[in-house]
C-alpha positions in Angstrom: 22.1 -13.2 -6.2 18.4 -13.9 -6.1 16.2 -10.8 -5.6 14.8 -10.0 -2.2 11.2 -11.1 -3.0 12.1 -14.2 -5.0 10.2 -16.6 -2.8 7.1 -14.4 -3.0 7.2 -14.0 -6.8 7.3 -17.8 -7.1 3.6 -17.8 -5.9 1.3 -18.1 -8.9 -1.1 -15.5 -7.4 1.6 -12.9 -7.2 4.5 -13.4 -9.7 6.6 -10.5 -11.1 3.5 -8.5 -12.1 2.0 -8.7 -8.6 5.3 -7.8 -7.0 5.4 -4.7 -9.2 1.9 -3.8 -8.1 3.0 -4.1 -4.5 5.9 -1.8 -5.1 3.5 0.8 -6.5 1.0 0.4 -3.7 0.3 2.7 -0.7 -1.0 1.2 2.5 -1.9 3.2 5.6 -1.9 1.5 9.0 -4.0 3.3 11.6 -2.8 2.3 15.0 0.8 1.0 15.3 0.2 -1.2 18.4 -0.2 -4.9 18.5 -2.1 -5.6 15.2 -0.5 -2.6 13.5 3.1 -3.4 14.3 2.8 -7.0 13.1 1.0 -5.8 9.9 3.6 -3.1 9.3 6.5 -5.6 9.5 4.8 -8.0 7.1 3.9 -5.4 4.5 7.4 -4.0 4.6 8.9 -7.5 4.0 6.4 -8.1 1.2 7.7 -5.0 -0.6 4.7 -2.6 -0.3 6.3 0.6 -1.7 4.7 3.2 0.5 3.5 2.9 4.1 1.8 5.6 6.1 1.9 4.9 9.8 -0.5 6.7 12.1 -0.4 6.5 15.9 -0.8 8.9 18.8 1.1 7.0 21.4 4.6 6.2 22.7 6.1 2.8 23.3 5.6 1.4 26.8 7.1 -1.6 28.5 3.8 -3.6 28.5 3.7 -3.2 24.7 6.7 -5.5 24.2 4.8 -8.7 25.0 2.9 -8.5 21.7 4.0 -5.4 19.7 6.7 -7.0 17.6 8.4 -4.0 16.1 9.6 -2.5 19.4 12.5 -3.1 21.7 13.5 -1.9 25.2 15.4 1.2 23.9 12.1 2.5 22.5 10.6 2.2 25.9 13.6 3.8 27.6 13.6 6.8 25.3 9.8 7.1 25.1 9.8 7.0 21.3 6.5 7.6 19.5 5.2 4.3 18.0 4.9 5.7 14.5 8.5 7.0 14.6 9.9 3.7 16.0 7.9 1.7 13.5 9.1 3.8 10.6 12.7 3.3 11.7 12.3 -0.4 11.8 10.7 -0.4 8.3 13.7 1.5 7.0 16.0 -1.1 8.6 14.0 -3.9 6.9 14.1 -2.3 3.4 15.7 1.0 2.9 14.1 1.5 -0.5 10.5 1.7 0.9 8.9 5.0 1.4 7.5 5.4 4.9 5.6 8.3 6.4 5.2 8.3 10.2 2.3 10.4 11.5 2.4 11.1 15.3 -1.2 12.3 15.5 -4.6 11.2 16.9 -6.7 9.8 14.0 -9.7 12.1 14.1 -12.4 13.8 12.0 -10.1 16.7 11.3 -7.3 14.7 9.6 -9.0 11.4 8.5 -9.8 12.3 4.9 -6.5 14.1 4.3 -4.6 11.1 5.5 -6.6 8.9 3.1 -5.4 10.8 0.0 -3.6 8.6 -2.4 -4.0 5.5 -0.1 -4.9 2.2 -1.8 -5.7 0.3 1.4 -6.1 0.9 5.1 -5.4 -1.6 7.9 -7.3 -1.2 11.2 -4.9 -1.5 14.1 -7.1 0.6 16.4 -8.0 -0.2 20.0 -11.4 1.5 20.5 -14.8 1.6 18.9 -15.2 5.4 18.3 -12.0 5.5 16.2 -13.0 2.4 14.3 -16.4 3.9 13.5 -14.7 7.0 12.3 -12.3 4.9 10.1 -15.4 3.2 8.6 -17.0 6.6 7.8 -13.8 8.0 6.3 -13.1 4.9 4.1 -16.7 4.6 2.9 -16.8 8.3 2.1 -13.5 8.2 0.2 -14.1 4.8 -1.4 -11.0 3.3 0.1 -11.0 -0.5 1.1 -10.1 -1.2 4.7 -9.5 -4.4 6.7 -10.9 -4.6 10.2 -9.0 -6.4 12.9 -9.6 -6.7 16.7 -7.9 -8.8 19.4 -8.6 -9.0 23.1 -8.1 -11.8 25.6 -7.7 -15.0 23.6 -10.1 -14.0 20.8 -9.9 -12.0 17.6 -11.9 -11.0 14.5 -11.2 -9.7 11.0 -13.3 -8.6 8.1 -12.6 -6.9 4.8 -14.7 -3.8 3.9 -14.9 -2.9 0.2 -17.0 0.3 -0.1 -19.9 -0.2 -2.4 -19.4 -4.0 -2.7 -19.5 -5.4 0.8 -21.3 -4.5 4.1 -19.5 -1.8 6.0 -18.7 -2.1 9.7 -21.8 -0.1 10.7 -24.0 -2.6 8.9 -22.9 -5.2 11.5 -22.6 -2.8 14.5 -25.0 0.1 14.1 -23.7 2.1 17.1 -20.7 1.9 19.4 -21.2 -0.1 22.5 -21.6 1.8 25.8 -18.4 2.5 27.7 -17.5 -0.5 29.9 -19.9 -2.8 28.0 -17.1 -4.8 26.1 -13.8 -6.2 27.4 -10.6 -4.4 26.7 -6.9 -5.3 27.0 -7.0 -3.3 30.3 -9.5 -5.7 31.8 -9.1 -8.9 29.9 -5.5 -8.9 28.7 -4.4 -10.2 25.3 -2.7 -13.3 24.0 0.1 -12.5 21.5 -0.6 -15.4 19.1 -4.2 -14.0 18.7 -2.6 -10.8 17.6 -0.4 -12.6 15.1 -3.4 -14.7 13.8 -5.6 -11.7 13.2 -2.9 -9.5 11.7 -1.8 -12.3 9.4 -5.3 -12.5 8.0 -5.4 -8.8 7.5 -2.1 -8.8 5.7 -3.0 -11.8 3.5 -6.3 -10.1 2.4 -4.5 -6.9 1.9 -1.9 -8.5 -0.4 -4.7 -10.2 -2.4 -6.4 -6.8 -2.9 -3.2 -5.0 -3.9 -2.0 -7.6 -6.5 -5.5 -7.7 -8.0 -6.5 -11.2 -6.9 -9.9 -9.9 -5.8 -11.7 -13.2 -6.6 -9.7 -14.8 -3.7 -10.7 -12.2 -1.1 -12.3 -13.5 2.1 -15.3 -11.3 2.6 -16.7 -13.2 5.6 -16.4 -12.2 9.2 -13.8 -14.5 10.7 -13.4 -15.0 14.5 -10.8 -17.0 16.4 -10.6 -18.2 20.0 -7.1 -19.8 20.1 -7.3 -20.9 23.8 -10.5 -22.8 23.3 -9.7 -24.0 19.8 -12.5 -22.4 17.9 -12.7 -20.7 14.5 -15.9 -19.2 13.2 -16.7 -17.9 9.8 -19.9 -16.0 9.0 -20.9 -15.1 5.5 -21.4 -11.4 4.8 -23.2 -11.9 1.5 -26.6 -10.9 2.8 -25.4 -8.7 5.7 -25.5 -5.3 4.1 -28.2 -3.4 6.0 -30.7 -1.6 3.8 -31.0 1.0 6.6 -27.3 1.5 7.2 -26.7 5.2 7.9 -23.2 5.0 6.5 -22.9 2.9 3.3 -26.6 3.2 2.3 -27.8 6.6 3.5 -24.3 8.1 3.1 -24.6 9.8 6.5 -21.1 10.0 8.1 -22.0 10.8 11.7 -18.5 10.1 13.1 -16.6 11.8 10.4 -18.8 14.9 10.8 -18.6 14.9 14.6 -16.6 17.2 16.8 -13.3 15.8 17.9 -13.5 14.5 21.5 -11.3 16.3 24.0 -10.3 13.2 26.0 -10.1 9.4 25.5 -8.9 6.5 27.7 -5.9 4.6 26.2 -6.2 0.8 26.0 -3.6 -0.9 28.2 -2.0 2.3 29.4 -3.9 3.3 32.6 -3.8 6.7 31.0 -5.9 9.4 29.3 -5.1 11.3 26.2 -6.2 15.0 26.2 -6.8 16.7 22.9 -6.7 20.5 22.8 -10.0 22.1 21.8 -8.3 24.4 19.3 -6.8 22.3 16.6 -3.4 23.2 15.2 -2.1 24.5 18.6 1.7 24.8 18.9 3.4 24.3 22.2 6.7 25.7 23.2 8.0 22.6 24.9 11.1 24.2 26.3 9.1 27.0 27.9 6.7 24.5 29.3 9.5 22.4 30.7 10.8 25.5 32.5 7.3 26.1 33.9 6.9 22.6 35.1 10.4 22.5 36.7 9.0 23.2 40.2 6.2 20.6 39.8 8.2 17.6 38.8 11.1 16.3 36.7 10.8 16.8 33.0 13.0 16.3 29.9 12.5 16.8 26.2 13.0 13.4 24.5 12.5 12.5 20.9 10.6 15.8 20.3 8.2 15.2 23.3 8.1 16.6 26.8 8.1 13.8 29.2 8.2 13.7 33.0 6.6 12.9 36.4 4.6 15.3 38.4 5.0 15.4 42.2 1.2 15.1 42.3 -0.4 11.7 42.7 -3.4 10.4 40.8 -6.5 9.1 42.7 -4.9 5.6 42.4 -2.0 6.9 44.5 0.3 6.4 41.4 2.6 9.1 40.3 1.2 11.3 37.5 3.2 10.8 34.3 2.8 13.6 31.8 3.8 13.5 28.1 3.1 16.6 26.0 3.3 16.6 22.2 4.2 19.7 20.1 0.6 20.0 18.8 -0.7 20.4 22.3 -1.9 16.8 22.9 -1.0 15.3 26.2 -1.1 11.8 27.8 -1.8 11.8 31.5 -0.7 8.5 33.1 -1.4 7.1 36.5 -5.2 6.5 36.1 -8.0 6.3 33.6 -10.3 8.9 35.1 -11.0 11.4 32.4 -12.0 14.3 34.6 -8.8 14.0 36.7 -6.7 14.0 33.5 -8.5 17.1 32.2 -7.8 18.8 35.5 -4.1 17.9 35.3 -4.0 19.3 31.7 -5.7 22.5 32.7 -3.4 23.1 35.7 -0.1 22.2 34.2 -0.4 22.7 30.4 -3.3 25.2 30.0 -6.3 25.4 27.8 
């Protein structure tokens, strides 16, 4: 019987030595949504030996249009994306080592998560987290591959700390809230996700097998609906004034963890406890909330619907994690979500 990766080892750029390098490699995917789920699937099938999967969220019905690792049972059971993705990886190749991390990627855990990692894939859906990832990877000297997809367009760029421009060389500061389209407002075409993630995975495989001379260090953009592909050279793009990769000032890595963030495509807000390391007794909380709604503990999370309605007249859905984080669904108003958290979970 031919080995699992026979067709891949036939490639002159990989071969048996490259395949062995992949088996020894450790890739972290931050954000297991659209881009992340596609990349996870491809890295697992390519034989990357260790995968760390970081995501704060649970699988929702609207994810299934483009997030290829997930199925309806994950939605029905409210399974965290990192857990669902890890289970699928094990089903693809039981030999691989996979570490699901059901946490918000933030300044408290970023550097610890990067320990022993050879490469990071950007599957994030917001600018503050992406700037934090850039800070952490530049600080730790870990290569990362940016990806973004919204509407019918997408972008990808490889960042090699000390060798190429970093993300902040191109975008010095995050755009103001509401200044850029999101999947909430503009939607997203699934083939764009596949295109961007495929580029990320291809570049990642080149890096991991040592084929660095073939890396694409340009900024690549696609608009699949309007049949446009754009490639911009980054050879002269490193900013001599970059606060991150030149001045070594890591503003986002050193910042205080935000207490609330709107979730792309969810009509929901994540609340992060001000005291890190909090532990919630989910069974006791379920008893407390019994008179305020219907709640169950599913897959290690407390999930339910409050009798209260959000300003949008939608029911308030509440998911509480053991570490005290909560997702308040039914609207994207941060202050309302904070109030719900304060009233029903506590500070």
